[in-house]
VEXSE-476569 format. One record per residue (C-alpha): residue number from 1; residue in one letter; z, x, y. Coordinates in Angstrom, 3 decimals, always signed. Layout:
N
(NUM "A" (Z X Y)),
...
***
This chain:
138
(1 "M" (+159.077 +140.487 +90.334)),
(2 "K" (+161.264 +143.529 +91.320)),
(3 "I" (+162.252 +145.983 +88.674)),
(4 "K" (+164.254 +149.195 +89.208)),
(5 "A" (+161.610 +152.042 +88.439)),
(6 "T" (+164.124 +154.347 +87.114)),
(7 "D" (+164.244 +151.928 +83.866)),
(8 "L" (+160.569 +152.585 +83.287)),
(9 "I" (+160.121 +156.463 +84.178)),
(10 "P" (+161.489 +159.681 +82.784)),
(11 "Q" (+162.231 +161.180 +86.245)),
(12 "R" (+165.773 +161.301 +87.574)),
(13 "E" (+167.103 +162.396 +90.811)),
(14 "P" (+166.503 +164.247 +92.950)),
(15 "F" (+162.888 +164.023 +91.689)),
(16 "V" (+162.434 +160.154 +91.687)),
(17 "L" (+159.621 +159.071 +94.065)),
(18 "V" (+159.412 +155.220 +93.124)),
(19 "D" (+162.174 +152.795 +93.697)),
(20 "T" (+160.706 +149.491 +92.672)),
(21 "V" (+158.076 +147.919 +90.822)),
(22 "L" (+156.828 +145.076 +92.815)),
(23 "E" (+153.976 +143.629 +90.600)),
(24 "C" (+152.508 +144.722 +87.310)),
(25 "S" (+149.530 +143.492 +85.034)),
(26 "D" (+147.478 +145.213 +82.514)),
(27 "E" (+145.075 +146.325 +85.421)),
(28 "R" (+147.297 +146.889 +88.338)),
(29 "T" (+150.663 +148.101 +89.515)),
(30 "L" (+152.341 +147.914 +92.943)),
(31 "T" (+155.445 +149.972 +93.748)),
(32 "S" (+157.539 +150.904 +96.736)),
(33 "F" (+159.468 +153.848 +97.780)),
(34 "S" (+161.284 +155.002 +100.769)),
(35 "F" (+163.127 +158.290 +101.304)),
(36 "D" (+165.263 +160.210 +103.711)),
(37 "E" (+165.496 +163.885 +104.942)),
(38 "S" (+167.673 +164.832 +101.921)),
(39 "H" (+164.871 +164.122 +99.483)),
(40 "I" (+163.656 +167.359 +97.803)),
(41 "L" (+159.881 +166.743 +98.803)),
(42 "C" (+160.829 +165.959 +102.599)),
(43 "R" (+160.096 +168.544 +105.180)),
(44 "E" (+160.793 +168.227 +108.801)),
(45 "G" (+161.114 +164.376 +108.237)),
(46 "K" (+157.954 +163.841 +106.276)),
(47 "L" (+157.062 +163.501 +102.717)),
(48 "I" (+154.892 +166.579 +101.934)),
(49 "E" (+151.519 +166.186 +99.936)),
(50 "A" (+153.065 +166.952 +96.541)),
(51 "G" (+155.467 +163.940 +97.120)),
(52 "L" (+152.446 +161.701 +97.650)),
(53 "V" (+150.755 +162.931 +94.675)),
(54 "E" (+154.010 +162.445 +92.617)),
(55 "N" (+154.612 +159.084 +93.994)),
(56 "M" (+151.226 +158.017 +92.647)),
(57 "A" (+151.796 +159.601 +89.278)),
(58 "Q" (+155.249 +158.005 +89.023)),
(59 "S" (+153.810 +154.553 +90.102)),
(60 "A" (+151.192 +155.041 +87.312)),
(61 "A" (+154.036 +155.750 +84.718)),
(62 "A" (+156.125 +153.023 +86.010)),
(63 "G" (+153.222 +150.495 +85.296)),
(64 "A" (+152.652 +151.945 +81.917)),
(65 "G" (+156.404 +151.640 +81.138)),
(66 "F" (+156.424 +148.163 +82.153)),
(67 "R" (+153.466 +147.243 +79.907)),
(68 "F" (+155.159 +149.003 +76.890)),
(69 "V" (+158.620 +147.301 +77.473)),
(70 "S" (+156.960 +143.934 +78.068)),
(71 "K" (+155.435 +144.373 +74.386)),
(72 "G" (+159.008 +145.229 +73.044)),
(73 "E" (+157.784 +149.007 +72.526)),
(74 "D" (+159.423 +152.189 +73.305)),
(75 "I" (+157.999 +153.961 +76.361)),
(76 "P" (+156.008 +157.143 +75.371)),
(77 "L" (+155.786 +160.249 +77.369)),
(78 "G" (+152.680 +160.502 +79.468)),
(79 "F" (+150.975 +163.621 +81.166)),
(80 "I" (+148.754 +163.993 +84.011)),
(81 "G" (+145.462 +165.525 +82.782)),
(82 "S" (+143.885 +165.485 +86.164)),
(83 "V" (+143.694 +164.560 +89.802)),
(84 "D" (+140.519 +164.204 +91.339)),
(85 "K" (+139.212 +163.263 +94.944)),
(86 "L" (+142.556 +163.567 +96.327)),
(87 "K" (+142.591 +162.604 +100.136)),
(88 "V" (+145.695 +162.783 +102.295)),
(89 "Y" (+145.299 +161.179 +105.637)),
(90 "F" (+148.961 +161.540 +106.957)),
(91 "M" (+152.436 +162.333 +105.530)),
(92 "P" (+154.901 +159.440 +105.731)),
(93 "L" (+158.026 +159.868 +107.916)),
(94 "K" (+161.531 +159.416 +106.616)),
(95 "G" (+162.639 +155.723 +106.494)),
(96 "Q" (+159.078 +154.353 +106.190)),
(97 "V" (+158.289 +152.329 +103.044)),
(98 "L" (+155.465 +153.520 +100.825)),
(99 "K" (+153.603 +150.725 +98.873)),
(100 "T" (+151.621 +152.405 +96.043)),
(101 "E" (+148.813 +150.656 +94.204)),
(102 "V" (+147.556 +151.875 +90.794)),
(103 "V" (+144.323 +150.331 +89.421)),
(104 "V" (+143.478 +150.964 +85.721)),
(105 "T" (+139.648 +151.524 +85.514)),
(106 "H" (+139.157 +152.662 +81.987)),
(107 "K" (+141.154 +153.091 +78.887)),
(108 "L" (+139.911 +155.149 +75.927)),
(109 "M" (+142.399 +155.710 +73.054)),
(110 "N" (+145.350 +157.681 +74.714)),
(111 "I" (+143.480 +158.387 +78.057)),
(112 "T" (+143.791 +156.137 +80.977)),
(113 "L" (+141.857 +156.610 +84.163)),
(114 "V" (+143.403 +155.159 +87.292)),
(115 "N" (+142.706 +154.788 +90.996)),
(116 "C" (+145.801 +155.431 +93.352)),
(117 "K" (+146.468 +154.510 +96.883)),
(118 "V" (+149.569 +154.856 +98.981)),
(119 "E" (+149.841 +152.747 +102.138)),
(120 "V" (+152.354 +152.828 +104.847)),
(121 "E" (+152.593 +150.030 +107.357)),
(122 "G" (+149.180 +148.943 +106.347)),
(123 "K" (+147.594 +152.150 +106.776)),
(124 "V" (+146.335 +154.440 +103.753)),
(125 "A" (+148.194 +157.568 +103.770)),
(126 "A" (+146.640 +159.101 +100.356)),
(127 "E" (+144.548 +158.241 +97.495)),
(128 "C" (+143.012 +159.760 +94.488)),
(129 "N" (+142.037 +159.337 +90.818)),
(130 "M" (+143.992 +160.512 +87.993)),
(131 "K" (+143.675 +160.817 +84.209)),
(132 "I" (+146.630 +160.244 +82.144)),
(133 "F" (+147.123 +161.193 +78.666)),
(134 "I" (+149.825 +159.089 +76.555)),
(135 "A" (+151.653 +161.282 +73.878)),
(136 "E" (+150.944 +160.270 +70.281)),
(137 "R" (+154.052 +158.728 +68.610)),
(138 "G" (+155.085 +160.270 +65.608)),
***
């Protein structure tokens, strides 16, 4: 499965940090992303820390968007409530492909807790936990 991420997330260029949804289930999402030196969050040929965090957030959003679309529902707005235990091991270089995994660990009403991990060439570049709020529909 490969789905264009911009069909599932509200962000648009120049602030897109996910290219493709590679896999998606109720519990897990896998995305990919590559960038060049013109990207807004690239400095000196590397994706900065904020870019890694936003990549993880957009990967979570793409997974949620996919789950809503697959049920025939509109995609609601979501918001990051918190980022915890963030660890950045290295910043990816332009041209490298980021593979980001988001695993849902808990859901309660409109709150979802996820574990996120970004890998580049088989090495973990960053990881964190996020709390995401889904806006009430009305």
